Biopython code that builds the backbone (N, CA, C, O; Angstrom):
import numpy as np
from Bio.PDB.StructureBuilder import StructureBuilder

atoms = [
    (1, "MET", "N", (-157.356, 4.531, 217.093)),
    (1, "MET", "CA", (-156.180, 5.211, 216.639)),
    (1, "MET", "C", (-155.792, 6.296, 217.629)),
    (1, "MET", "O", (-156.641, 7.064, 218.082)),
    (2, "GLN", "N", (-154.508, 6.359, 217.964)),
    (2, "GLN", "CA", (-154.017, 7.323, 218.938)),
    (2, "GLN", "C", (-153.343, 8.487, 218.205)),
    (2, "GLN", "O", (-152.531, 8.289, 217.301)),
    (3, "VAL", "N", (-153.700, 9.700, 218.617)),
    (3, "VAL", "CA", (-153.118, 10.898, 218.013)),
    (3, "VAL", "C", (-152.047, 11.433, 218.951)),
    (3, "VAL", "O", (-152.297, 11.638, 220.139)),
    (4, "ILE", "N", (-150.873, 11.655, 218.421)),
    (4, "ILE", "CA", (-149.761, 12.175, 219.219)),
    (4, "ILE", "C", (-149.507, 13.620, 218.807)),
    (4, "ILE", "O", (-149.267, 13.919, 217.637)),
    (5, "SER", "N", (-149.564, 14.483, 219.767)),
    (5, "SER", "CA", (-149.344, 15.903, 219.499)),
    (5, "SER", "C", (-147.855, 16.196, 219.457)),
    (5, "SER", "O", (-147.084, 15.675, 220.262)),
    (6, "THR", "N", (-147.463, 17.028, 218.520)),
    (6, "THR", "CA", (-146.044, 17.413, 218.433)),
    (6, "THR", "C", (-145.740, 18.654, 219.251)),
    (6, "THR", "O", (-144.577, 19.025, 219.411)),
    (7, "ILE", "N", (-146.785, 19.303, 219.773)),
    (7, "ILE", "CA", (-146.571, 20.499, 220.596)),
    (7, "ILE", "C", (-146.962, 20.147, 222.017)),
    (7, "ILE", "O", (-148.106, 19.786, 222.292)),
    (8, "SER", "N", (-146.020, 20.255, 222.894)),
    (8, "SER", "CA", (-146.282, 19.940, 224.285)),
    (8, "SER", "C", (-146.575, 21.223, 225.058)),
    (8, "SER", "O", (-145.992, 22.264, 224.753)),
    (9, "PRO", "N", (-147.457, 21.174, 226.040)),
    (9, "PRO", "CA", (-147.767, 22.369, 226.825)),
    (9, "PRO", "C", (-146.552, 22.890, 227.596)),
    (9, "PRO", "O", (-146.536, 24.049, 228.010)),
    (10, "ALA", "N", (-145.566, 22.069, 227.786)),
    (10, "ALA", "CA", (-144.381, 22.480, 228.531)),
    (10, "ALA", "C", (-143.431, 23.326, 227.689)),
    (10, "ALA", "O", (-142.515, 23.941, 228.235)),
    (11, "GLN", "N", (-143.630, 23.369, 226.364)),
    (11, "GLN", "CA", (-142.751, 24.171, 225.518)),
    (11, "GLN", "C", (-143.030, 25.648, 225.748)),
    (11, "GLN", "O", (-144.188, 26.054, 225.850)),
    (12, "PRO", "N", (-141.971, 26.457, 225.829)),
    (12, "PRO", "CA", (-142.182, 27.879, 226.067)),
    (12, "PRO", "C", (-142.842, 28.550, 224.865)),
    (12, "PRO", "O", (-142.604, 28.175, 223.716)),
    (13, "THR", "N", (-143.657, 29.527, 225.147)),
    (13, "THR", "CA", (-144.258, 30.310, 224.072)),
    (13, "THR", "C", (-143.281, 31.400, 223.666)),
    (13, "THR", "O", (-142.380, 31.762, 224.423)),
    (14, "HIS", "N", (-143.475, 31.915, 222.461)),
    (14, "HIS", "CA", (-142.597, 32.968, 221.973)),
    (14, "HIS", "C", (-142.926, 34.271, 222.690)),
    (14, "HIS", "O", (-144.019, 34.813, 222.530)),
    (15, "GLN", "N", (-141.983, 34.771, 223.477)),
    (15, "GLN", "CA", (-142.154, 36.035, 224.178)),
    (15, "GLN", "C", (-140.965, 36.917, 223.859)),
    (15, "GLN", "O", (-139.827, 36.450, 223.818)),
    (16, "ALA", "N", (-141.230, 38.187, 223.635)),
    (16, "ALA", "CA", (-140.148, 39.121, 223.363)),
    (16, "ALA", "C", (-139.420, 39.405, 224.667)),
    (16, "ALA", "O", (-140.005, 39.891, 225.635)),
    (17, "GLU", "N", (-138.145, 39.093, 224.669)),
    (17, "GLU", "CA", (-137.348, 39.351, 225.857)),
    (17, "GLU", "C", (-136.791, 40.757, 225.777)),
    (17, "GLU", "O", (-136.431, 41.231, 224.699)),
    (18, "ARG", "N", (-136.720, 41.414, 226.902)),
    (18, "ARG", "CA", (-136.151, 42.746, 226.947)),
    (18, "ARG", "C", (-134.638, 42.610, 226.809)),
    (18, "ARG", "O", (-134.012, 41.859, 227.556)),
    (19, "PRO", "N", (-134.053, 43.330, 225.863)),
    (19, "PRO", "CA", (-132.609, 43.214, 225.687)),
    (19, "PRO", "C", (-131.869, 43.823, 226.876)),
    (19, "PRO", "O", (-132.365, 44.729, 227.545)),
    (20, "ALA", "N", (-130.690, 43.307, 227.115)),
    (20, "ALA", "CA", (-129.872, 43.800, 228.216)),
    (20, "ALA", "C", (-128.678, 44.560, 227.645)),
    (20, "ALA", "O", (-128.153, 44.213, 226.587)),
    (21, "LEU", "N", (-128.267, 45.583, 228.349)),
    (21, "LEU", "CA", (-127.072, 46.317, 227.967)),
    (21, "LEU", "C", (-125.872, 45.435, 228.304)),
    (21, "LEU", "O", (-125.704, 45.051, 229.461)),
    (22, "PRO", "N", (-125.042, 45.107, 227.326)),
    (22, "PRO", "CA", (-123.911, 44.220, 227.611)),
    (22, "PRO", "C", (-122.926, 44.859, 228.582)),
    (22, "PRO", "O", (-122.821, 46.082, 228.666)),
    (23, "GLU", "N", (-122.218, 44.024, 229.302)),
    (23, "GLU", "CA", (-121.192, 44.515, 230.235)),
    (23, "GLU", "C", (-120.026, 45.132, 229.472)),
    (23, "GLU", "O", (-119.500, 46.176, 229.857)),
    (24, "THR", "N", (-119.633, 44.477, 228.394)),
    (24, "THR", "CA", (-118.519, 44.958, 227.574)),
    (24, "THR", "C", (-118.902, 44.844, 226.111)),
    (24, "THR", "O", (-119.916, 44.235, 225.769)),
    (25, "GLY", "N", (-118.104, 45.420, 225.271)),
    (25, "GLY", "CA", (-118.353, 45.321, 223.844)),
    (25, "GLY", "C", (-118.926, 46.613, 223.302)),
    (25, "GLY", "O", (-118.738, 47.685, 223.877)),
    (26, "PHE", "N", (-119.627, 46.495, 222.191)),
    (26, "PHE", "CA", (-120.161, 47.658, 221.502)),
    (26, "PHE", "C", (-121.679, 47.609, 221.424)),
    (26, "PHE", "O", (-122.283, 46.538, 221.376)),
    (27, "VAL", "N", (-122.284, 48.802, 221.413)),
    (27, "VAL", "CA", (-123.732, 48.936, 221.333)),
    (27, "VAL", "C", (-124.060, 49.871, 220.174)),
    (27, "VAL", "O", (-123.530, 50.979, 220.096)),
    (28, "ARG", "N", (-124.922, 49.430, 219.287)),
    (28, "ARG", "CA", (-125.357, 50.291, 218.187)),
    (28, "ARG", "C", (-126.482, 51.196, 218.665)),
    (28, "ARG", "O", (-127.097, 50.952, 219.703)),
    (29, "GLN", "N", (-126.738, 52.230, 217.900)),
    (29, "GLN", "CA", (-127.683, 53.271, 218.303)),
    (29, "GLN", "C", (-129.074, 52.725, 218.627)),
    (29, "GLN", "O", (-129.676, 53.132, 219.620)),
    (30, "LYS", "N", (-129.582, 51.828, 217.819)),
    (30, "LYS", "CA", (-130.936, 51.301, 218.026)),
    (30, "LYS", "C", (-131.085, 50.669, 219.408)),
    (30, "LYS", "O", (-132.087, 50.900, 220.084)),
    (31, "LEU", "N", (-130.119, 49.888, 219.830)),
    (31, "LEU", "CA", (-130.159, 49.278, 221.153)),
    (31, "LEU", "C", (-129.885, 50.317, 222.234)),
    (31, "LEU", "O", (-130.525, 50.307, 223.286)),
    (32, "LEU", "N", (-128.952, 51.197, 221.982)),
    (32, "LEU", "CA", (-128.595, 52.234, 222.956)),
    (32, "LEU", "C", (-129.808, 53.062, 223.354)),
    (32, "LEU", "O", (-129.979, 53.382, 224.530)),
    (33, "LEU", "N", (-130.645, 53.408, 222.398)),
    (33, "LEU", "CA", (-131.798, 54.260, 222.671)),
    (33, "LEU", "C", (-132.812, 53.606, 223.606)),
    (33, "LEU", "O", (-133.689, 54.290, 224.133)),
    (34, "ARG", "N", (-132.710, 52.321, 223.817)),
    (34, "ARG", "CA", (-133.593, 51.631, 224.776)),
    (34, "ARG", "C", (-133.140, 51.852, 226.222)),
    (34, "ARG", "O", (-133.902, 51.604, 227.157)),
    (35, "PHE", "N", (-131.923, 52.311, 226.402)),
    (35, "PHE", "CA", (-131.368, 52.432, 227.752)),
    (35, "PHE", "C", (-131.118, 53.859, 228.204)),
    (35, "PHE", "O", (-130.727, 54.086, 229.348)),
    (36, "ILE", "N", (-131.335, 54.811, 227.330)),
    (36, "ILE", "CA", (-131.121, 56.203, 227.706)),
    (36, "ILE", "C", (-132.447, 56.943, 227.627)),
    (36, "ILE", "O", (-133.303, 56.591, 226.815)),
    (37, "PRO", "N", (-132.631, 57.963, 228.459)),
    (37, "PRO", "CA", (-133.945, 58.608, 228.553)),
    (37, "PRO", "C", (-134.177, 59.758, 227.577)),
    (37, "PRO", "O", (-134.842, 60.735, 227.920)),
    (38, "PHE", "N", (-133.638, 59.651, 226.371)),
    (38, "PHE", "CA", (-133.874, 60.709, 225.400)),
    (38, "PHE", "C", (-133.852, 60.165, 223.980)),
    (38, "PHE", "O", (-133.505, 59.008, 223.741)),
    (39, "SER", "N", (-134.232, 61.031, 223.041)),
    (39, "SER", "CA", (-134.391, 60.644, 221.641)),
    (39, "SER", "C", (-133.059, 60.606, 220.899)),
    (39, "SER", "O", (-132.015, 60.979, 221.434)),
    (40, "LYS", "N", (-133.128, 60.146, 219.651)),
    (40, "LYS", "CA", (-131.947, 60.088, 218.790)),
    (40, "LYS", "C", (-131.367, 61.482, 218.578)),
    (40, "LYS", "O", (-130.150, 61.661, 218.632)),
    (41, "SER", "N", (-132.223, 62.464, 218.339)),
    (41, "SER", "CA", (-131.744, 63.834, 218.123)),
    (41, "SER", "C", (-131.034, 64.383, 219.358)),
    (41, "SER", "O", (-129.980, 65.011, 219.252)),
    (42, "THR", "N", (-131.617, 64.141, 220.525)),
    (42, "THR", "CA", (-130.992, 64.601, 221.765)),
    (42, "THR", "C", (-129.687, 63.858, 222.020)),
    (42, "THR", "O", (-128.729, 64.448, 222.519)),
    (43, "LEU", "N", (-129.636, 62.580, 221.687)),
    (43, "LEU", "CA", (-128.398, 61.814, 221.825)),
    (43, "LEU", "C", (-127.270, 62.516, 221.068)),
    (43, "LEU", "O", (-126.199, 62.753, 221.626)),
    (44, "TRP", "N", (-127.512, 62.845, 219.804)),
    (44, "TRP", "CA", (-126.465, 63.456, 218.990)),
    (44, "TRP", "C", (-126.130, 64.870, 219.451)),
    (44, "TRP", "O", (-124.978, 65.294, 219.352)),
    (45, "ARG", "N", (-127.121, 65.605, 219.954)),
    (45, "ARG", "CA", (-126.817, 66.926, 220.522)),
    (45, "ARG", "C", (-125.898, 66.790, 221.725)),
    (45, "ARG", "O", (-124.947, 67.556, 221.880)),
    (46, "ARG", "N", (-126.185, 65.809, 222.575)),
    (46, "ARG", "CA", (-125.347, 65.613, 223.764)),
    (46, "ARG", "C", (-123.954, 65.105, 223.403)),
    (46, "ARG", "O", (-122.967, 65.502, 224.024)),
    (47, "VAL", "N", (-123.872, 64.238, 222.412)),
    (47, "VAL", "CA", (-122.563, 63.767, 221.950)),
    (47, "VAL", "C", (-121.741, 64.957, 221.468)),
    (47, "VAL", "O", (-120.579, 65.109, 221.844)),
    (48, "ASN", "N", (-122.353, 65.806, 220.631)),
    (48, "ASN", "CA", (-121.640, 66.963, 220.082)),
    (48, "ASN", "C", (-121.261, 67.987, 221.144)),
    (48, "ASN", "O", (-120.259, 68.687, 220.998)),
    (49, "ALA", "N", (-122.060, 68.081, 222.218)),
    (49, "ALA", "CA", (-121.775, 69.019, 223.298)),
    (49, "ALA", "C", (-120.830, 68.429, 224.349)),
    (49, "ALA", "O", (-120.398, 69.133, 225.261)),
    (50, "GLY", "N", (-120.509, 67.139, 224.220)),
    (50, "GLY", "CA", (-119.629, 66.488, 225.191)),
    (50, "GLY", "C", (-120.348, 65.966, 226.422)),
    (50, "GLY", "O", (-119.699, 65.597, 227.400)),
    (51, "GLY", "N", (-121.689, 65.927, 226.395)),
    (51, "GLY", "CA", (-122.461, 65.460, 227.543)),
    (51, "GLY", "C", (-122.815, 63.987, 227.500)),
    (51, "GLY", "O", (-123.522, 63.490, 228.377)),
    (52, "PHE", "N", (-122.334, 63.289, 226.492)),
    (52, "PHE", "CA", (-122.558, 61.853, 226.371)),
    (52, "PHE", "C", (-121.325, 61.277, 225.706)),
    (52, "PHE", "O", (-120.705, 61.948, 224.881)),
    (53, "PRO", "N", (-120.949, 60.041, 226.046)),
    (53, "PRO", "CA", (-119.736, 59.448, 225.461)),
    (53, "PRO", "C", (-119.745, 59.486, 223.937)),
    (53, "PRO", "O", (-120.777, 59.270, 223.301)),
    (54, "ALA", "N", (-118.596, 59.759, 223.373)),
    (54, "ALA", "CA", (-118.451, 59.810, 221.921)),
    (54, "ALA", "C", (-118.518, 58.401, 221.335)),
    (54, "ALA", "O", (-118.011, 57.450, 221.930)),
    (55, "PRO", "N", (-119.135, 58.275, 220.184)),
    (55, "PRO", "CA", (-119.197, 56.971, 219.531)),
    (55, "PRO", "C", (-117.907, 56.659, 218.779)),
    (55, "PRO", "O", (-117.020, 57.500, 218.635)),
    (56, "ILE", "N", (-117.840, 55.431, 218.314)),
    (56, "ILE", "CA", (-116.719, 54.958, 217.500)),
    (56, "ILE", "C", (-117.294, 54.569, 216.149)),
    (56, "ILE", "O", (-118.308, 53.874, 216.080)),
    (57, "ARG", "N", (-116.669, 55.000, 215.103)),
    (57, "ARG", "CA", (-117.123, 54.643, 213.759)),
    (57, "ARG", "C", (-116.333, 53.419, 213.300)),
    (57, "ARG", "O", (-115.136, 53.504, 213.029)),
    (58, "LEU", "N", (-117.018, 52.283, 213.218)),
    (58, "LEU", "CA", (-116.355, 51.048, 212.813)),
    (58, "LEU", "C", (-116.180, 50.964, 211.307)),
    (58, "LEU", "O", (-115.174, 50.454, 210.813)),
    (59, "SER", "N", (-117.167, 51.468, 210.587)),
    (59, "SER", "CA", (-117.094, 51.489, 209.127)),
    (59, "SER", "C", (-118.021, 52.590, 208.625)),
    (59, "SER", "O", (-118.600, 53.339, 209.413)),
    (60, "ARG", "N", (-118.150, 52.676, 207.353)),
    (60, "ARG", "CA", (-118.932, 53.754, 206.742)),
    (60, "ARG", "C", (-120.358, 53.850, 207.302)),
    (60, "ARG", "O", (-120.848, 54.956, 207.528)),
    (61, "GLY", "N", (-121.004, 52.762, 207.520)),
    (61, "GLY", "CA", (-122.387, 52.782, 207.989)),
    (61, "GLY", "C", (-122.603, 52.260, 209.393)),
    (61, "GLY", "O", (-123.745, 52.077, 209.814)),
    (62, "ILE", "N", (-121.527, 52.018, 210.128)),
    (62, "ILE", "CA", (-121.671, 51.425, 211.459)),
    (62, "ILE", "C", (-120.993, 52.296, 212.502)),
    (62, "ILE", "O", (-119.772, 52.455, 212.511)),
    (63, "THR", "N", (-121.825, 52.861, 213.387)),
    (63, "THR", "CA", (-121.350, 53.667, 214.501)),
    (63, "THR", "C", (-121.785, 52.964, 215.777)),
    (63, "THR", "O", (-122.926, 52.515, 215.887)),
    (64, "VAL", "N", (-120.882, 52.869, 216.736)),
    (64, "VAL", "CA", (-121.163, 52.157, 217.986)),
    (64, "VAL", "C", (-120.648, 52.958, 219.175)),
    (64, "VAL", "O", (-119.847, 53.882, 219.032)),
    (65, "TRP", "N", (-121.132, 52.577, 220.347)),
    (65, "TRP", "CA", (-120.630, 53.125, 221.599)),
    (65, "TRP", "C", (-120.070, 51.970, 222.406)),
    (65, "TRP", "O", (-120.567, 50.848, 222.317)),
    (66, "ARG", "N", (-119.047, 52.236, 223.188)),
    (66, "ARG", "CA", (-118.513, 51.216, 224.108)),
    (66, "ARG", "C", (-119.529, 51.019, 225.237)),
    (66, "ARG", "O", (-119.957, 51.984, 225.870)),
    (67, "ALA", "N", (-119.902, 49.788, 225.476)),
    (67, "ALA", "CA", (-120.876, 49.485, 226.530)),
    (67, "ALA", "C", (-120.386, 49.986, 227.880)),
    (67, "ALA", "O", (-121.182, 50.467, 228.687)),
    (68, "GLU", "N", (-119.092, 49.880, 228.134)),
    (68, "GLU", "CA", (-118.534, 50.338, 229.405)),
    (68, "GLU", "C", (-118.731, 51.835, 229.582)),
    (68, "GLU", "O", (-119.045, 52.288, 230.682)),
    (69, "ASP", "N", (-118.552, 52.615, 228.511)),
    (69, "ASP", "CA", (-118.748, 54.070, 228.580)),
    (69, "ASP", "C", (-120.204, 54.416, 228.852)),
    (69, "ASP", "O", (-120.500, 55.322, 229.629)),
    (70, "VAL", "N", (-121.109, 53.689, 228.208)),
    (70, "VAL", "CA", (-122.537, 53.936, 228.403)),
    (70, "VAL", "C", (-122.932, 53.576, 229.827)),
    (70, "VAL", "O", (-123.661, 54.327, 230.476)),
    (71, "ARG", "N", (-122.463, 52.442, 230.317)),
    (71, "ARG", "CA", (-122.765, 52.044, 231.696)),
    (71, "ARG", "C", (-122.246, 53.072, 232.700)),
    (71, "ARG", "O", (-122.929, 53.398, 233.671)),
    (72, "ARG", "N", (-121.050, 53.576, 232.465)),
    (72, "ARG", "CA", (-120.463, 54.590, 233.353)),
    (72, "ARG", "C", (-121.327, 55.858, 233.325)),
    (72, "ARG", "O", (-121.603, 56.446, 234.371)),
    (73, "TRP", "N", (-121.755, 56.278, 232.118)),
    (73, "TRP", "CA", (-122.577, 57.480, 232.002)),
    (73, "TRP", "C", (-123.896, 57.285, 232.755)),
    (73, "TRP", "O", (-124.339, 58.186, 233.467)),
    (74, "ILE", "N", (-124.523, 56.120, 232.603)),
    (74, "ILE", "CA", (-125.784, 55.839, 233.298)),
    (74, "ILE", "C", (-125.584, 55.888, 234.807)),
    (74, "ILE", "O", (-126.407, 56.461, 235.521)),
    (75, "ALA", "N", (-124.509, 55.299, 235.297)),
    (75, "ALA", "CA", (-124.238, 55.298, 236.741)),
    (75, "ALA", "C", (-124.030, 56.715, 237.276)),
    (75, "ALA", "O", (-124.438, 57.023, 238.395)),
    (76, "GLU", "N", (-123.401, 57.566, 236.484)),
    (76, "GLU", "CA", (-123.157, 58.950, 236.908)),
    (76, "GLU", "C", (-124.438, 59.773, 236.966)),
    (76, "GLU", "O", (-124.487, 60.791, 237.657)),
    (77, "GLN", "N", (-125.476, 59.347, 236.250)),
    (77, "GLN", "CA", (-126.735, 60.093, 236.245)),
    (77, "GLN", "C", (-127.575, 59.809, 237.488)),
    (77, "GLN", "O", (-128.465, 60.592, 237.821)),
    (78, "ASN", "N", (-127.306, 58.713, 238.169)),
    (78, "ASN", "CA", (-128.109, 58.326, 239.356)),
    (78, "ASN", "C", (-127.620, 58.954, 240.600)),
    (78, "ASN", "O", (-128.186, 58.727, 241.670)),
]
sb = StructureBuilder()
sb.init_structure("model")
sb.init_model(0)
sb.init_chain("A")
sb.init_seg("    ")
for serial, (resi, resn, name, xyz) in enumerate(atoms, 1):
    if name == "N":
        sb.init_residue(resn, " ", resi, " ")
    sb.init_atom(name, np.array(xyz, "f"), 0.0, 1.0, " ", f" {name:<3s}", serial, name[0])
structure = sb.get_structure()
């Protein structure tokens, strides 16, 4: 009797991919914090002081930043 495996060694294993900052569109806070060198509290302090791009409130519980604004801010820091 021949046994046929349903899992082939060539199939990729599950690996967590590092998310990328989109070129355009919107970024929520959780993803944004992966690309900036400070905490959530510092993010909001800088937003309020004008040192970081202002977010856009899409709805009652959804606040986002324009990816283009974030990319521009990152480029200006280098």
